[in-house]
C-alpha positions in Angstrom: 21.1 37.8 65.7 19.2 35.0 67.0 16.0 35.9 65.4 18.1 36.0 62.1 19.5 32.4 62.6 15.8 31.2 63.5 14.7 32.9 60.3 17.3 31.2 58.2 16.7 28.0 59.6 13.0 28.2 59.1 13.8 29.3 55.4 16.1 26.4 55.0 13.6 24.0 56.3 10.9 25.3 53.6 13.3 24.9 50.9 14.5 21.4 51.9 10.7 20.3 52.3 10.1 21.6 48.8 13.1 19.9 47.4 11.9 16.7 49.1 8.3 17.1 47.7 9.5 17.5 44.2 12.1 14.6 44.5 9.1 12.2 45.8 7.1 13.4 43.0 9.6 12.6 40.5 10.3 9.2 42.0 6.7 8.4 41.8 6.4 9.4 38.0 9.3 7.5 37.2 8.0 4.4 39.0 4.6 4.8 37.3 6.3 5.4 34.0 8.4 2.3 34.6 5.1 0.0 34.9 3.5 1.8 31.8 6.8 1.2 29.7 7.3 -2.3 30.7 3.4 -3.0 29.6 4.1 -1.5 26.1 4.3 -3.4 23.2 7.6 -2.5 21.1 7.5 -5.2 18.4 9.3 -8.4 18.2 13.2 -7.6 18.4 13.9 -10.0 15.3 11.6 -7.5 13.0 13.5 -5.3 10.7 12.9 -1.6 9.9 11.5 -2.6 6.7 8.6 -4.7 8.4 6.8 -1.8 10.3 5.9 1.6 9.8 5.0 4.6 12.2 1.7 4.6 13.6 -1.2 6.9 13.0 -0.9 7.0 9.3 -4.2 5.1 8.7 -4.6 1.4 8.1 -2.0 1.1 5.5 0.5 2.1 8.0 0.2 -1.3 9.9 3.1 -3.8 9.5 4.4 -4.5 6.0 7.3 -6.4 4.4 9.3 -6.3 1.0 6.7 -8.0 -0.8 4.0 -5.6 0.1 6.2 -2.9 -1.1 6.9 -4.6 -4.3 3.3 -5.3 -4.9 2.3 -1.7 -4.5 5.2 -0.4 -6.5 4.7 -2.7 -9.3 0.9 -2.6 -9.6 0.9 1.2 -9.6 2.3 1.5 -13.2 0.5 -1.9 -14.1 -2.8 -0.2 -13.3 -1.7 2.9 -15.1 -1.2 1.2 -18.2 -4.4 -0.5 -17.9 -6.2 2.5 -17.7 -4.2 3.9 -20.6 -5.5 1.0 -22.5 -9.0 1.6 -21.4 -9.0 5.2 -22.5 -7.7 4.2 -26.1 -11.3 2.5 -26.5 -13.3 5.9 -26.6 -13.8 6.3 -30.1 -12.2 3.0 -31.1 -14.2 0.1 -29.4 -17.4 -1.0 -31.1 -18.4 -4.1 -28.8 -20.7 -3.3 -25.9 -19.0 -5.9 -23.9 -15.5 -4.3 -24.5 -17.0 -1.0 -23.4 -18.5 -2.5 -20.5 -15.3 -3.9 -19.2 -13.4 -0.5 -20.0 -15.8 1.0 -17.5 -15.1 -1.6 -14.8 -11.6 -1.0 -15.2 -11.7 2.5 -14.7 -13.7 2.1 -11.6 -11.7 -0.6 -9.9 -8.0 0.5 -10.7 -7.9 4.4 -10.4 -8.9 4.1 -6.7 -6.6 1.3 -6.2 -3.8 3.2 -7.5 -4.7 6.1 -4.9 -4.6 3.6 -2.3 -1.3 2.1 -3.0 0.4 5.3 -3.3 -1.0 6.2 0.1 0.4 2.9 1.4 4.0 3.7 0.1 3.9 7.2 1.5 2.9 6.1 5.4 5.5 3.2 4.7 8.1 5.8 3.7 9.0 3.9 0.7 9.2 5.5 -3.3 6.6 5.1 -5.5 8.9 3.3 -8.0 12.4 1.5 -7.8 14.5 0.2 -10.4 14.9 -3.0 -8.3 12.3 -4.3 -6.0 13.2 -7.4 -3.9 10.7 -10.0 -2.6 8.6 -10.7 -5.6 8.7 -12.8 -8.6 8.6 -10.4 -11.7 8.1 -12.7 -14.2 5.0 -12.4 -16.6 3.8 -9.3 -15.6 1.7 -8.8 -18.9 3.0 -5.3 -19.4 2.6 -3.9 -23.0 5.4 -2.7 -25.0 5.5 0.8 -26.6 5.0 -1.0 -30.0 2.1 -2.8 -28.7 0.3 0.4 -27.3 1.0 1.9 -30.7 -0.7 -0.9 -32.6 -3.8 -0.9 -30.2 -3.8 2.9 -30.8 -3.9 2.3 -34.5 -6.9 -0.2 -34.6 -10.8 0.7 -34.6 -13.9 -1.1 -34.5 -14.0 -5.0 -34.5 -10.0 -4.9 -35.0 -9.6 -2.9 -31.9 -11.9 -4.9 -29.8 -10.2 -8.1 -30.7 -6.7 -6.7 -29.9 -7.7 -5.1 -26.7 -9.4 -8.2 -25.4 -6.2 -10.2 -26.0 -4.1 -7.6 -24.6 -6.2 -7.3 -21.7 -6.3 -11.0 -21.0 -2.5 -11.0 -20.9 -2.4 -7.8 -18.9 -4.8 -9.3 -16.5 -3.1 -12.5 -16.2 0.2 -10.7 -15.3 -1.6 -8.7 -12.4 -3.3 -11.9 -11.1 0.1 -13.6 -11.0 1.7 -10.8 -8.9 -1.5 -10.6 -6.7 -1.3 -14.1 -6.0 2.3 -13.7 -5.0 1.2 -11.0 -2.6 -1.4 -13.3 -1.0 1.2 -15.9 -0.4 4.1 -13.9 1.0 2.8 -10.6 1.8 2.4 -9.2 5.5 0.1 -6.1 5.2 -3.7 -7.1 5.7 -4.8 -4.2 3.5 -2.4 -5.2 0.6 -3.3 -8.9 0.8 -6.9 -8.2 0.6 -6.4 -5.9 -2.2 -4.7 -8.6 -4.0 -7.5 -11.0 -3.3 -9.7 -8.3 -4.7 -7.6 -8.0 -7.9 -7.4 -12.0 -8.2 -11.2 -12.3 -8.1 -12.0 -9.3 -10.2 -9.8 -9.5 -12.9 -10.3 -13.3 -13.2 -13.7 -12.7 -14.1 -12.9 -10.3 -16.5 -10.4 -12.6 -18.2 -13.4 -15.1 -18.6 -15.5 -12.3 -20.0 -12.7 -11.1 -22.4 -12.2 -14.7 -23.5 -15.8 -15.3 -24.4 -15.9 -11.8 -26.2 -12.8 -13.2 -28.3 -14.6 -16.6 -29.1 -17.6 -14.5 -30.6 -15.8 -11.8 -32.5 
């Protein structure tokens, strides 16, 4: 009986020691974790859910606001219509400079559409919505269905003239939206793209106006 009690005491002591080791380890981890957590930046408490996005989704997943979302949501269909207008030039345009601008539009705006769709995906925002707060939508330069049908019906110099005038209006609308993004946007990538749009399309507006002046 004495030997049994001794064995039982020995076993209990080992279990107590093991439990003590585990507890000590847990306390150590908790202490370390507490220090790490206190050093982590969890963002400003004043930021809303719409002003940030989950990390790890690329450069477009950095902080953003409603203006950034509206900019992407509006500029995607705007670019898409510019590309539609550019495609109509094939077989209709006769002016060399018009054809040159068409190439520039396709080269710049198609990749930008892909980029903006990527942003909206990383921000967990829809590609398009009926109402987009945070941006002035006036004078966006979008063409009506009738405008597009009229352009499609033209050919040669008449097409060149109509295309130039319509694209000037279209570009000016994009420039207005881009300037709004530059002023009110939060996402650095979106603001940079807005700057590129202002610079590139302003230059194209000047070129298109010079074409109109000589046609």
